[in-house]
CHARMM-style PDB file with segment names, atoms N, HN, CA, C and O in Angstrom:
ATOM      1  N   MET     1     -25.803  20.675 -15.388  1.00  0.00      PROA
ATOM      2  CA  MET     1     -25.547  20.914 -14.302  1.00  0.00      PROA
ATOM      3  C   MET     1     -25.716  19.837 -13.033  1.00  0.00      PROA
ATOM      4  O   MET     1     -25.407  19.888 -11.842  1.00  0.00      PROA
ATOM      5  N   ILE     2     -26.235  19.032 -13.717  1.00  0.00      PROA
ATOM      6  HN  ILE     2     -26.486  18.991 -14.684  1.00  0.00      PROA
ATOM      7  CA  ILE     2     -26.474  17.975 -12.585  1.00  0.00      PROA
ATOM      8  C   ILE     2     -24.673  17.099 -12.727  1.00  0.00      PROA
ATOM      9  O   ILE     2     -24.011  16.845 -11.721  1.00  0.00      PROA
ATOM     10  N   ALA     3     -24.345  16.877 -13.710  1.00  0.00      PROA
ATOM     11  HN  ALA     3     -24.883  17.084 -14.528  1.00  0.00      PROA
ATOM     12  CA  ALA     3     -22.697  16.547 -13.723  1.00  0.00      PROA
ATOM     13  C   ALA     3     -22.154  17.180 -12.686  1.00  0.00      PROA
ATOM     14  O   ALA     3     -21.658  16.490 -11.796  1.00  0.00      PROA
ATOM     15  N   PHE     4     -22.134  18.577 -12.585  1.00  0.00      PROA
ATOM     16  HN  PHE     4     -22.537  19.138 -13.308  1.00  0.00      PROA
ATOM     17  CA  PHE     4     -21.520  19.365 -11.413  1.00  0.00      PROA
ATOM     18  C   PHE     4     -21.615  18.865 -10.250  1.00  0.00      PROA
ATOM     19  O   PHE     4     -20.580  18.590  -9.643  1.00  0.00      PROA
ATOM     20  N   TYR     5     -22.822  18.641  -9.698  1.00  0.00      PROA
ATOM     21  HN  TYR     5     -23.663  18.863 -10.192  1.00  0.00      PROA
ATOM     22  CA  TYR     5     -23.253  18.093  -8.743  1.00  0.00      PROA
ATOM     23  C   TYR     5     -22.911  16.612  -8.347  1.00  0.00      PROA
ATOM     24  O   TYR     5     -22.788  16.247  -7.178  1.00  0.00      PROA
ATOM     25  N   VAL     6     -22.770  15.798  -9.444  1.00  0.00      PROA
ATOM     26  HN  VAL     6     -22.870  16.095 -10.394  1.00  0.00      PROA
ATOM     27  CA  VAL     6     -22.153  14.273  -9.273  1.00  0.00      PROA
ATOM     28  C   VAL     6     -20.747  14.616  -8.860  1.00  0.00      PROA
ATOM     29  O   VAL     6     -20.243  14.164  -7.832  1.00  0.00      PROA
ATOM     30  N   ILE     7     -20.111  15.450  -9.714  1.00  0.00      PROA
ATOM     31  HN  ILE     7     -20.521  15.817 -10.549  1.00  0.00      PROA
ATOM     32  CA  ILE     7     -18.655  15.459  -9.509  1.00  0.00      PROA
ATOM     33  C   ILE     7     -18.318  16.008  -7.887  1.00  0.00      PROA
ATOM     34  O   ILE     7     -17.388  15.679  -7.151  1.00  0.00      PROA
ATOM     35  N   LEU     8     -19.316  16.857  -7.670  1.00  0.00      PROA
ATOM     36  HN  LEU     8     -20.072  17.125  -8.267  1.00  0.00      PROA
ATOM     37  CA  LEU     8     -18.792  17.533  -6.398  1.00  0.00      PROA
ATOM     38  C   LEU     8     -19.189  16.818  -5.299  1.00  0.00      PROA
ATOM     39  O   LEU     8     -18.736  17.060  -4.181  1.00  0.00      PROA
ATOM     40  N   ALA     9     -20.182  15.759  -5.565  1.00  0.00      PROA
ATOM     41  HN  ALA     9     -20.550  15.562  -6.473  1.00  0.00      PROA
ATOM     42  CA  ALA     9     -20.580  15.076  -4.459  1.00  0.00      PROA
ATOM     43  C   ALA     9     -19.233  13.630  -4.479  1.00  0.00      PROA
ATOM     44  O   ALA     9     -18.896  13.259  -3.354  1.00  0.00      PROA
ATOM     45  N   ALA    10     -18.738  13.106  -5.357  1.00  0.00      PROA
ATOM     46  HN  ALA    10     -19.012  13.408  -6.270  1.00  0.00      PROA
ATOM     47  CA  ALA    10     -18.003  12.202  -5.761  1.00  0.00      PROA
ATOM     48  C   ALA    10     -16.738  12.829  -4.996  1.00  0.00      PROA
ATOM     49  O   ALA    10     -16.326  12.041  -4.145  1.00  0.00      PROA
ATOM     50  N   SER    11     -16.147  13.794  -5.046  1.00  0.00      PROA
ATOM     51  HN  SER    11     -16.482  14.434  -5.738  1.00  0.00      PROA
ATOM     52  CA  SER    11     -14.841  14.379  -4.782  1.00  0.00      PROA
ATOM     53  C   SER    11     -14.428  14.150  -3.340  1.00  0.00      PROA
ATOM     54  O   SER    11     -13.247  13.851  -3.166  1.00  0.00      PROA
ATOM     55  N   PRO    12     -15.147  14.236  -2.377  1.00  0.00      PROA
ATOM     56  CA  PRO    12     -14.722  13.713  -0.978  1.00  0.00      PROA
ATOM     57  C   PRO    12     -14.868  12.180  -0.845  1.00  0.00      PROA
ATOM     58  O   PRO    12     -14.294  11.667   0.116  1.00  0.00      PROA
ATOM     59  N   VAL    13     -15.485  11.473  -1.591  1.00  0.00      PROA
ATOM     60  HN  VAL    13     -15.952  11.890  -2.371  1.00  0.00      PROA
ATOM     61  CA  VAL    13     -15.428  10.039  -1.315  1.00  0.00      PROA
ATOM     62  C   VAL    13     -14.140   9.934  -2.228  1.00  0.00      PROA
ATOM     63  O   VAL    13     -13.257   9.363  -1.588  1.00  0.00      PROA
ATOM     64  N   LEU    14     -13.849  10.179  -3.116  1.00  0.00      PROA
ATOM     65  HN  LEU    14     -14.566  10.642  -3.636  1.00  0.00      PROA
ATOM     66  CA  LEU    14     -12.683   9.911  -3.682  1.00  0.00      PROA
ATOM     67  C   LEU    14     -11.264  10.484  -3.112  1.00  0.00      PROA
ATOM     68  O   LEU    14     -10.169   9.974  -3.351  1.00  0.00      PROA
ATOM     69  N   LEU    15     -11.478  11.555  -2.371  1.00  0.00      PROA
ATOM     70  HN  LEU    15     -12.367  11.969  -2.176  1.00  0.00      PROA
ATOM     71  CA  LEU    15     -10.454  12.023  -1.464  1.00  0.00      PROA
ATOM     72  C   LEU    15     -10.135  11.156  -0.118  1.00  0.00      PROA
ATOM     73  O   LEU    15      -8.997  10.970   0.313  1.00  0.00      PROA
ATOM     74  N   LEU    16     -11.375  10.640   0.492  1.00  0.00      PROA
ATOM     75  HN  LEU    16     -12.300  10.791   0.142  1.00  0.00      PROA
ATOM     76  CA  LEU    16     -11.250   9.980   1.483  1.00  0.00      PROA
ATOM     77  C   LEU    16     -10.601   8.469   1.267  1.00  0.00      PROA
ATOM     78  O   LEU    16     -10.006   7.868   2.162  1.00  0.00      PROA
ATOM     79  N   GLY    17     -10.793   8.010   0.064  1.00  0.00      PROA
ATOM     80  HN  GLY    17     -11.276   8.498  -0.663  1.00  0.00      PROA
ATOM     81  CA  GLY    17     -10.453   6.636  -0.212  1.00  0.00      PROA
ATOM     82  C   GLY    17      -8.706   6.549  -0.762  1.00  0.00      PROA
ATOM     83  O   GLY    17      -7.975   5.559  -0.759  1.00  0.00      PROA
ATOM     84  N   SER    18      -8.411   7.890  -1.188  1.00  0.00      PROA
ATOM     85  HN  SER    18      -9.005   8.694  -1.190  1.00  0.00      PROA
ATOM     86  CA  SER    18      -7.138   8.048  -1.368  1.00  0.00      PROA
ATOM     87  C   SER    18      -6.247   8.150  -0.043  1.00  0.00      PROA
ATOM     88  O   SER    18      -5.292   7.419   0.221  1.00  0.00      PROA
ATOM     89  N   VAL    19      -6.679   9.063   0.639  1.00  0.00      PROA
ATOM     90  HN  VAL    19      -7.455   9.656   0.424  1.00  0.00      PROA
ATOM     91  CA  VAL    19      -6.091   9.106   1.895  1.00  0.00      PROA
ATOM     92  C   VAL    19      -6.124   8.014   2.853  1.00  0.00      PROA
ATOM     93  O   VAL    19      -5.249   7.921   3.714  1.00  0.00      PROA
ATOM     94  N   ALA    20      -7.235   7.045   2.744  1.00  0.00      PROA
ATOM     95  HN  ALA    20      -7.946   7.120   2.044  1.00  0.00      PROA
ATOM     96  CA  ALA    20      -7.197   6.048   3.467  1.00  0.00      PROA
ATOM     97  C   ALA    20      -6.103   4.846   2.860  1.00  0.00      PROA
ATOM     98  O   ALA    20      -5.553   4.104   3.674  1.00  0.00      PROA
ATOM     99  N   PHE    21      -5.911   4.749   1.847  1.00  0.00      PROA
ATOM    100  HN  PHE    21      -6.358   5.352   1.186  1.00  0.00      PROA
ATOM    101  CA  PHE    21      -4.948   3.978   0.989  1.00  0.00      PROA
ATOM    102  C   PHE    21      -3.439   4.434   1.346  1.00  0.00      PROA
ATOM    103  O   PHE    21      -2.509   3.683   1.640  1.00  0.00      PROA
ATOM    104  N   LEU    22      -3.418   5.731   1.259  1.00  0.00      PROA
ATOM    105  HN  LEU    22      -4.174   6.341   1.021  1.00  0.00      PROA
ATOM    106  CA  LEU    22      -2.040   6.055   1.788  1.00  0.00      PROA
ATOM    107  C   LEU    22      -1.616   5.600   3.230  1.00  0.00      PROA
ATOM    108  O   LEU    22      -0.531   5.118   3.553  1.00  0.00      PROA
ATOM    109  N   VAL    23      -2.616   5.836   3.965  1.00  0.00      PROA
ATOM    110  HN  VAL    23      -3.498   6.228   3.702  1.00  0.00      PROA
ATOM    111  CA  VAL    23      -2.572   5.660   5.476  1.00  0.00      PROA
ATOM    112  C   VAL    23      -2.148   3.799   5.716  1.00  0.00      PROA
ATOM    113  O   VAL    23      -1.457   3.335   6.623  1.00  0.00      PROA
ATOM    114  N   LEU    24      -2.695   3.181   4.801  1.00  0.00      PROA
ATOM    115  HN  LEU    24      -3.257   3.558   4.064  1.00  0.00      PROA
ATOM    116  CA  LEU    24      -2.580   1.571   4.834  1.00  0.00      PROA
ATOM    117  C   LEU    24      -0.830   1.383   4.568  1.00  0.00      PROA
ATOM    118  O   LEU    24      -0.079   0.685   5.249  1.00  0.00      PROA
ATOM    119  N   ILE    25      -0.490   2.155   3.478  1.00  0.00      PROA
ATOM    120  HN  ILE    25      -1.099   2.722   2.925  1.00  0.00      PROA
ATOM    121  CA  ILE    25       0.576   2.083   2.709  1.00  0.00      PROA
ATOM    122  C   ILE    25       1.891   2.272   3.782  1.00  0.00      PROA
ATOM    123  O   ILE    25       2.848   1.524   3.982  1.00  0.00      PROA
ATOM    124  N   VAL    26       1.502   3.694   4.433  1.00  0.00      PROA
ATOM    125  HN  VAL    26       0.724   4.301   4.270  1.00  0.00      PROA
ATOM    126  CA  VAL    26       2.320   4.090   5.517  1.00  0.00      PROA
ATOM    127  C   VAL    26       2.357   3.220   6.742  1.00  0.00      PROA
ATOM    128  O   VAL    26       3.388   2.983   7.371  1.00  0.00      PROA
ATOM    129  N   ALA    27       1.130   2.746   7.046  1.00  0.00      PROA
ATOM    130  HN  ALA    27       0.292   2.939   6.535  1.00  0.00      PROA
ATOM    131  CA  ALA    27       1.356   1.743   8.104  1.00  0.00      PROA
ATOM    132  C   ALA    27       2.019   0.688   7.916  1.00  0.00      PROA
ATOM    133  O   ALA    27       2.770   0.408   8.851  1.00  0.00      PROA
ATOM    134  N   GLY    28       2.025  -0.291   6.698  1.00  0.00      PROA
ATOM    135  HN  GLY    28       1.416  -0.063   5.939  1.00  0.00      PROA
ATOM    136  CA  GLY    28       2.666  -1.165   6.179  1.00  0.00      PROA
ATOM    137  C   GLY    28       4.081  -1.162   6.040  1.00  0.00      PROA
ATOM    138  O   GLY    28       4.776  -2.170   6.171  1.00  0.00      PROA
ATOM    139  N   ILE    29       4.581   0.176   5.727  1.00  0.00      PROA
ATOM    140  HN  ILE    29       4.017   0.995   5.621  1.00  0.00      PROA
ATOM    141  CA  ILE    29       6.101   0.529   5.746  1.00  0.00      PROA
ATOM    142  C   ILE    29       6.388   0.525   7.401  1.00  0.00      PROA
ATOM    143  O   ILE    29       7.307  -0.135   7.886  1.00  0.00      PROA
ATOM    144  N   ARG    30       5.845   1.018   7.879  1.00  0.00      PROA
ATOM    145  HN  ARG    30       5.098   1.554   7.485  1.00  0.00      PROA
ATOM    146  CA  ARG    30       6.367   1.274   9.623  1.00  0.00      PROA
ATOM    147  C   ARG    30       6.349   0.029  10.202  1.00  0.00      PROA
ATOM    148  O   ARG    30       7.047  -0.233  11.182  1.00  0.00      PROA
ATOM    149  N   LYS    31       5.392  -0.992   9.527  1.00  0.00      PROA
ATOM    150  HN  LYS    31       4.825  -0.779   8.731  1.00  0.00      PROA
ATOM    151  CA  LYS    31       5.391  -2.291  10.368  1.00  0.00      PROA
ATOM    152  C   LYS    31       6.852  -3.016   9.726  1.00  0.00      PROA
ATOM    153  O   LYS    31       7.636  -3.629  10.451  1.00  0.00      PROA
ATOM    154  N   GLY    32       7.029  -2.855   8.463  1.00  0.00      PROA
ATOM    155  HN  GLY    32       6.393  -2.357   7.874  1.00  0.00      PROA
ATOM    156  CA  GLY    32       8.084  -3.370   7.787  1.00  0.00      PROA
ATOM    157  C   GLY    32       9.548  -2.972   8.225  1.00  0.00      PROA
ATOM    158  O   GLY    32      10.509  -3.706   7.992  1.00  0.00      PROA
ATOM    159  N   ASP    33       9.637  -1.930   8.782  1.00  0.00      PROA
ATOM    160  HN  ASP    33       8.856  -1.334   8.971  1.00  0.00      PROA
ATOM    161  CA  ASP    33      10.854  -1.350   9.441  1.00  0.00      PROA
ATOM    162  C   ASP    33      11.179  -2.051  10.712  1.00  0.00      PROA
ATOM    163  O   ASP    33      12.286  -1.971  11.244  1.00  0.00      PROA
ATOM    164  N   ARG    34      10.104  -2.795  11.221  1.00  0.00      PROA
ATOM    165  HN  ARG    34       9.204  -2.859  10.789  1.00  0.00      PROA
ATOM    166  CA  ARG    34      10.453  -3.446  12.530  1.00  0.00      PROA
ATOM    167  C   ARG    34      10.617  -4.850  12.310  1.00  0.00      PROA
ATOM    168  O   ARG    34      10.632  -5.467  13.375  1.00  0.00      PROA
ATOM    169  N   ARG    35      10.759  -5.643  11.184  1.00  0.00      PROA
ATOM    170  HN  ARG    35      10.748  -5.142  10.318  1.00  0.00      PROA
ATOM    171  CA  ARG    35      11.222  -6.946  10.826  1.00  0.00      PROA
ATOM    172  C   ARG    35      11.749  -7.105   9.772  1.00  0.00      PROA
ATOM    173  O   ARG    35      11.567  -6.150   9.017  1.00  0.00      PROA
ATOM    174  N   ASP    36      12.461  -8.072   9.282  1.00  0.00      PROA
ATOM    175  HN  ASP    36      12.608  -8.848   9.895  1.00  0.00      PROA
ATOM    176  CA  ASP    36      13.189  -8.768   8.353  1.00  0.00      PROA
ATOM    177  C   ASP    36      12.620  -8.693   7.129  1.00  0.00      PROA
ATOM    178  O   ASP    36      11.696  -9.487   6.953  1.00  0.00      PROA
ATOM    179  N   LEU    37      13.013  -7.664   5.837  1.00  0.00      PROA
ATOM    180  HN  LEU    37      13.764  -7.019   5.980  1.00  0.00      PROA
ATOM    181  CA  LEU    37      12.282  -7.615   4.898  1.00  0.00      PROA
ATOM    182  C   LEU    37      12.634  -8.953   3.694  1.00  0.00      PROA
ATOM    183  O   LEU    37      12.124  -9.184   2.598  1.00  0.00      PROA
ATOM    184  N   THR    38      13.664  -9.621   4.421  1.00  0.00      PROA
ATOM    185  HN  THR    38      14.078  -9.433   5.312  1.00  0.00      PROA
ATOM    186  CA  THR    38      13.943 -10.860   3.469  1.00  0.00      PROA
ATOM    187  C   THR    38      12.699 -12.164   3.728  1.00  0.00      PROA
ATOM    188  O   THR    38      12.596 -13.168   3.025  1.00  0.00      PROA
ATOM    189  N   ALA    39      11.823 -11.812   4.938  1.00  0.00      PROA
ATOM    190  HN  ALA    39      11.907 -10.996   5.509  1.00  0.00      PROA
ATOM    191  CA  ALA    39      11.002 -12.586   5.072  1.00  0.00      PROA
ATOM    192  C   ALA    39       9.612 -12.544   4.281  1.00  0.00      PROA
ATOM    193  O   ALA    39       9.172 -11.562   3.683  1.00  0.00      PROA
ATOM    194  N   SER    40       9.085 -13.635   4.379  1.00  0.00      PROA
ATOM    195  HN  SER    40       9.442 -14.433   4.865  1.00  0.00      PROA
ATOM    196  CA  SER    40       7.644 -13.902   3.314  1.00  0.00      PROA
ATOM    197  C   SER    40       6.880 -12.539   3.921  1.00  0.00      PROA
ATOM    198  O   SER    40       7.162 -12.053   5.016  1.00  0.00      PROA
ATOM    199  N   PRO    41       5.873 -12.016   3.018  1.00  0.00      PROA
ATOM    200  CA  PRO    41       4.839 -10.927   3.770  1.00  0.00      PROA
ATOM    201  C   PRO    41       4.240 -11.836   4.691  1.00  0.00      PROA
ATOM    202  O   PRO    41       4.328 -13.056   4.549  1.00  0.00      PROA
ATOM    203  N   SER    42       3.595 -11.250   5.691  1.00  0.00      PROA
ATOM    204  HN  SER    42       3.523 -10.259   5.807  1.00  0.00      PROA
ATOM    205  CA  SER    42       2.678 -12.292   6.845  1.00  0.00      PROA
ATOM    206  C   SER    42       1.265 -11.625   6.482  1.00  0.00      PROA
ATOM    207  O   SER    42       0.452 -11.993   7.329  1.00  0.00      PROA
ATOM    208  N   SER    43       0.716 -10.838   5.599  1.00  0.00      PROA
ATOM    209  HN  SER    43       1.376 -10.539   4.911  1.00  0.00      PROA
ATOM    210  CA  SER    43      -0.406 -10.399   5.473  1.00  0.00      PROA
ATOM    211  C   SER    43      -0.701  -9.787   3.901  1.00  0.00      PROA
ATOM    212  O   SER    43       0.210  -9.521   3.117  1.00  0.00      PROA
ATOM    213  N   ARG    44      -2.037  -9.632   3.624  1.00  0.00      PROA
ATOM    214  HN  ARG    44      -2.777  -9.848   4.261  1.00  0.00      PROA
ATOM    215  CA  ARG    44      -2.293  -9.151   2.488  1.00  0.00      PROA
ATOM    216  C   ARG    44      -1.603  -7.398   2.362  1.00  0.00      PROA
ATOM    217  O   ARG    44      -1.141  -6.940   1.317  1.00  0.00      PROA
ATOM    218  N   ILE    45      -1.666  -6.827   3.352  1.00  0.00      PROA
ATOM    219  HN  ILE    45      -2.041  -7.199   4.201  1.00  0.00      PROA
ATOM    220  CA  ILE    45      -1.533  -5.540   3.433  1.00  0.00      PROA
ATOM    221  C   ILE    45       0.002  -5.362   3.245  1.00  0.00      PROA
ATOM    222  O   ILE    45       0.486  -4.451   2.575  1.00  0.00      PROA
ATOM    223  N   ASP    46       0.822  -6.443   3.985  1.00  0.00      PROA
ATOM    224  HN  ASP    46       0.428  -7.184   4.530  1.00  0.00      PROA
ATOM    225  CA  ASP    46       2.479  -6.622   3.692  1.00  0.00      PROA
ATOM    226  C   ASP    46       2.544  -6.703   2.139  1.00  0.00      PROA
ATOM    227  O   ASP    46       3.246  -5.937   1.478  1.00  0.00      PROA
ATOM    228  N   THR    47       1.937  -7.464   1.720  1.00  0.00      PROA
ATOM    229  HN  THR    47       1.367  -8.086   2.257  1.00  0.00      PROA
ATOM    230  CA  THR    47       2.172  -7.998   0.165  1.00  0.00      PROA
ATOM    231  C   THR    47       1.668  -6.546  -0.897  1.00  0.00      PROA
ATOM    232  O   THR    47       2.249  -6.117  -1.894  1.00  0.00      PROA
ATOM    233  N   ILE    48       0.728  -6.172  -0.413  1.00  0.00      PROA
ATOM    234  HN  ILE    48       0.256  -6.521   0.397  1.00  0.00      PROA
ATOM    235  CA  ILE    48       0.637  -4.684  -1.163  1.00  0.00      PROA
ATOM    236  C   ILE    48       1.626  -3.741  -0.788  1.00  0.00      PROA
ATOM    237  O   ILE    48       1.960  -3.012  -1.723  1.00  0.00      PROA
ATOM    238  N   THR    49       2.053  -3.582   0.016  1.00  0.00      PROA
ATOM    239  HN  THR    49       1.781  -4.174   0.776  1.00  0.00      PROA
ATOM    240  CA  THR    49       2.882  -2.575   0.627  1.00  0.00      PROA
ATOM    241  C   THR    49       4.134  -2.880  -0.160  1.00  0.00      PROA
ATOM    242  O   THR    49       4.626  -1.943  -0.788  1.00  0.00      PROA
ATOM    243  N   ARG    50       4.632  -3.890  -0.204  1.00  0.00      PROA
ATOM    244  HN  ARG    50       4.233  -4.652   0.306  1.00  0.00      PROA
ATOM    245  CA  ARG    50       5.987  -4.173  -0.963  1.00  0.00      PROA
ATOM    246  C   ARG    50       5.701  -3.907  -2.494  1.00  0.00      PROA
ATOM    247  O   ARG    50       6.537  -3.349  -3.205  1.00  0.00      PROA
ATOM    248  N   ARG    51       4.524  -4.321  -2.945  1.00  0.00      PROA
ATOM    249  HN  ARG    51       3.845  -4.775  -2.368  1.00  0.00      PROA
ATOM    250  CA  ARG    51       4.375  -4.093  -4.530  1.00  0.00      PROA
ATOM    251  C   ARG    51       4.496  -2.897  -4.739  1.00  0.00      PROA
ATOM    252  O   ARG    51       5.338  -2.450  -5.517  1.00  0.00      PROA
ATOM    253  N   VAL    52       3.406  -1.946  -3.862  1.00  0.00      PROA
ATOM    254  HN  VAL    52       2.721  -2.310  -3.230  1.00  0.00      PROA
ATOM    255  CA  VAL    52       3.481  -0.502  -4.257  1.00  0.00      PROA
ATOM    256  C   VAL    52       5.041   0.453  -4.062  1.00  0.00      PROA
ATOM    257  O   VAL    52       5.436   1.358  -4.797  1.00  0.00      PROA
ATOM    258  N   VAL    53       5.591  -0.006  -3.051  1.00  0.00      PROA
ATOM    259  HN  VAL    53       5.271  -0.742  -2.454  1.00  0.00      PROA
ATOM    260  CA  VAL    53       7.126   0.407  -2.597  1.00  0.00      PROA
ATOM    261  C   VAL    53       7.943   0.103  -3.785  1.00  0.00      PROA
ATOM    262  O   VAL    53       8.807   0.854  -4.237  1.00  0.00      PROA
ATOM    263  N   GLY    54       7.592  -1.119  -4.289  1.00  0.00      PROA
ATOM    264  HN  GLY    54       6.891  -1.729  -3.921  1.00  0.00      PROA
ATOM    265  CA  GLY    54       8.655  -1.722  -5.302  1.00  0.00      PROA
ATOM    266  C   GLY    54       9.814  -2.904  -4.742  1.00  0.00      PROA
ATOM    267  O   GLY    54      10.752  -3.400  -5.366  1.00  0.00      PROA
ATOM    268  N   LEU    55       9.409  -3.120  -3.468  1.00  0.00      PROA
ATOM    269  HN  LEU    55       8.646  -2.717  -2.962  1.00  0.00      PROA
ATOM    270  CA  LEU    55      10.668  -4.052  -2.725  1.00  0.00      PROA
ATOM    271  C   LEU    55      10.536  -5.679  -3.413  1.00  0.00      PROA
ATOM    272  O   LEU    55      11.481  -6.456  -3.552  1.00  0.00      PROA
ATOM    273  N   GLY    56       8.996  -5.957  -3.814  1.00  0.00      PROA
ATOM    274  HN  GLY    56       8.228  -5.327  -3.701  1.00  0.00      PROA
ATOM    275  CA  GLY    56       8.796  -7.295  -4.374  1.00  0.00      PROA
ATOM    276  C   GLY    56       8.898  -8.196  -2.998  1.00  0.00      PROA
ATOM    277  O   GLY    56       8.931  -7.764  -1.846  1.00  0.00      PROA
ATOM    278  N   VAL    57       8.937  -9.518  -3.418  1.00  0.00      PROA
ATOM    279  HN  VAL    57       8.910  -9.870  -4.354  1.00  0.00      PROA
ATOM    280  CA  VAL    57       9.086 -10.389  -2.267  1.00  0.00      PROA
ATOM    281  C   VAL    57      10.212 -11.184  -2.405  1.00  0.00      PROA
ATOM    282  O   VAL    57      10.187 -11.880  -3.420  1.00  0.00      PROA
ATOM    283  N   ARG    58      11.307 -11.312  -1.621  1.00  0.00      PROA
ATOM    284  HN  ARG    58      11.328 -10.746  -0.797  1.00  0.00      PROA
ATOM    285  CA  ARG    58      12.515 -11.918  -1.715  1.00  0.00      PROA
ATOM    286  C   ARG    58      12.006 -13.143  -0.609  1.00  0.00      PROA
ATOM    287  O   ARG    58      11.073 -13.121   0.193  1.00  0.00      PROA
ATOM    288  N   SER    59      13.002 -14.204  -0.904  1.00  0.00      PROA
ATOM    289  HN  SER    59      13.761 -14.222  -1.555  1.00  0.00      PROA
ATOM    290  CA  SER    59      13.319 -15.263   0.058  1.00  0.00      PROA
ATOM    291  C   SER    59      14.550 -15.543   0.702  1.00  0.00      PROA
ATOM    292  O   SER    59      15.565 -15.280   0.058  1.00  0.00      PROA
ATOM    293  N   LYS    60      14.665 -15.992   1.764  1.00  0.00      PROA
ATOM    294  HN  LYS    60      13.841 -16.206   2.287  1.00  0.00      PROA
ATOM    295  CA  LYS    60      16.129 -15.821   2.416  1.00  0.00      PROA
ATOM    296  C   LYS    60      16.773 -16.969   1.490  1.00  0.00      PROA
ATOM    297  O   LYS    60      16.094 -17.750   0.822  1.00  0.00      PROA
ATOM    298  N   GLY    61      18.209 -16.962   1.544  1.00  0.00      PROA
ATOM    299  HN  GLY    61      18.760 -16.328   2.086  1.00  0.00      PROA
ATOM    300  CA  GLY    61      19.175 -17.751   0.860  1.00  0.00      PROA
ATOM    301  C   GLY    61      19.105 -17.797  -0.920  1.00  0.00      PROA
ATOM    302  O   GLY    61      19.608 -18.600  -1.705  1.00  0.00      PROA
ATOM    303  N   GLU    62      18.255 -16.571  -1.155  1.00  0.00      PROA
ATOM    304  HN  GLU    62      17.847 -15.918  -0.517  1.00  0.00      PROA
ATOM    305  CA  GLU    62      18.181 -16.513  -2.904  1.00  0.00      PROA
ATOM    306  C   GLU    62      19.504 -15.877  -3.138  1.00  0.00      PROA
ATOM    307  O   GLU    62      19.847 -14.872  -2.517  1.00  0.00      PROA
ATOM    308  N   ASP    63      20.237 -16.449  -4.019  1.00  0.00      PROA
ATOM    309  HN  ASP    63      19.958 -17.266  -4.524  1.00  0.00      PROA
ATOM    310  CA  ASP    63      21.515 -16.112  -4.826  1.00  0.00      PROA
ATOM    311  C   ASP    63      21.417 -14.939  -6.211  1.00  0.00      PROA
ATOM    312  O   ASP    63      20.897 -15.137  -7.310  1.00  0.00      PROA
ATOM    313  N   GLU    64      21.908 -14.054  -5.850  1.00  0.00      PROA
ATOM    314  HN  GLU    64      22.330 -13.894  -4.958  1.00  0.00      PROA
ATOM    315  CA  GLU    64      21.629 -12.966  -6.921  1.00  0.00      PROA
ATOM    316  C   GLU    64      22.649 -12.627  -7.875  1.00  0.00      PROA
ATOM    317  O   GLU    64      22.958 -11.494  -8.242  1.00  0.00      PROA
ATOM    318  N   SER    65      23.295 -14.069  -8.354  1.00  0.00      PROA
ATOM    319  HN  SER    65      23.044 -14.990  -8.056  1.00  0.00      PROA
ATOM    320  CA  SER    65      24.531 -13.646  -9.188  1.00  0.00      PROA
ATOM    321  C   SER    65      24.049 -14.017 -10.634  1.00  0.00      PROA
ATOM    322  OT1 SER    65      24.786 -13.819 -11.600  1.00  0.00      PROA
TER     323      SER     65
END
């Protein structure tokens, strides 16, 4: 019975953490829409957003042949 109460208490914490993570990702994507994606990331949030979205880090002048 105690395990049920622990799970019940942890659920809102996990939900809020997930929502906060998604908000940071969305904010990073919106910020990235306003600048050049070939530029290097300017912050840790930019780096995390690019990795999660799958953009990676590209540098200007890199040849893809």
